[in-house]
C-alpha positions as CSV (number, residue, x, y, z in Angstrom):
1,M,-12.9,20.7,0.4
2,E,-12.0,17.7,-1.8
3,N,-13.0,14.2,-0.7
4,A,-10.0,11.9,-0.4
5,A,-10.0,8.1,-0.5
6,M,-8.8,8.1,3.1
7,S,-9.0,11.0,5.5
8,Y,-5.6,12.4,6.7
9,D,-4.9,11.7,10.4
10,P,-1.3,12.5,11.4
11,D,-1.9,10.8,14.8
12,N,-2.8,7.5,13.2
13,E,0.1,5.6,14.7
14,P,-1.3,2.1,14.1
15,G,-1.6,2.9,10.3
16,Q,1.9,4.4,10.2
17,K,3.3,1.4,12.1
18,L,1.5,-1.0,9.8
19,Q,2.8,0.7,6.7
20,A,6.4,0.9,8.1
21,E,6.4,-2.9,8.9
22,F,5.0,-3.8,5.4
23,E,7.6,-1.5,3.8
24,E,10.4,-3.1,5.8
25,K,9.4,-6.5,4.6
26,Y,8.3,-5.9,1.0
27,L,9.6,-2.5,-0.4
28,D,12.6,-4.2,-2.0
29,T,10.5,-6.7,-3.8
30,D,11.0,-6.6,-7.6
31,G,8.2,-4.6,-9.2
32,V,7.2,-2.6,-6.1
33,V,7.4,1.1,-6.7
34,G,5.5,2.4,-3.7
35,I,3.5,1.6,-0.6
36,G,0.8,3.5,1.2
37,L,-2.5,3.3,3.1
38,T,-6.0,3.3,1.8
39,D,-9.5,2.2,2.6
40,G,-10.2,-1.5,2.0
41,D,-13.4,-3.1,0.5
42,R,-15.4,-2.4,3.7
43,G,-13.9,0.9,4.5
44,E,-11.3,-0.5,6.9
45,L,-7.6,0.4,6.9
46,A,-5.7,-1.4,4.1
47,I,-2.3,-1.3,2.5
48,V,-2.0,-0.1,-1.1
49,V,1.0,-1.4,-3.1
50,Y,1.9,0.4,-6.3
51,L,3.4,-2.0,-8.9
52,Q,5.2,-1.8,-12.2
53,S,3.2,-4.7,-13.6
54,K,0.6,-7.3,-12.5
55,S,3.2,-10.1,-12.4
56,A,4.7,-8.5,-9.3
57,E,1.6,-9.4,-7.3
58,A,2.7,-13.1,-7.2
59,D,5.5,-12.3,-4.7
60,L,3.2,-10.3,-2.3
61,P,0.6,-11.3,0.3
62,S,-3.1,-10.5,-0.1
63,T,-3.4,-9.7,3.6
64,F,-0.8,-8.4,6.1
65,Q,-1.4,-8.5,9.9
66,G,-5.1,-9.0,9.3
67,H,-5.4,-6.0,6.8
68,Q,-6.2,-6.2,3.2
69,V,-3.5,-5.5,0.6
70,V,-4.7,-3.7,-2.5
71,F,-2.6,-3.6,-5.7
72,E,-2.5,-0.7,-8.2
73,I,-0.5,-1.1,-11.4
74,V,1.2,2.2,-12.1
75,G,4.1,1.2,-14.4
76,T,7.6,2.5,-14.0
77,I,8.1,5.7,-12.1
78,D,11.0,7.9,-13.0
79,A,12.3,10.5,-10.6
80,Y,13.4,13.8,-12.1
């Protein structure tokens, strides 16, 4: 079995609620192409924000409701 960065737990309501609240507030921010959940620096639940470029970080918080926000630059994503 492959090790994932964060184990899958479909009953993780606090994580799903946290992600939904962050998405509601920040998904329409310029440069944001996706939002998910990951492990933070100390293994705790964190939000991962996928960005087109580093400059988009300036409009986003580094923490949200006490959880770390992690940024990953992925560039432009084109749907086919």
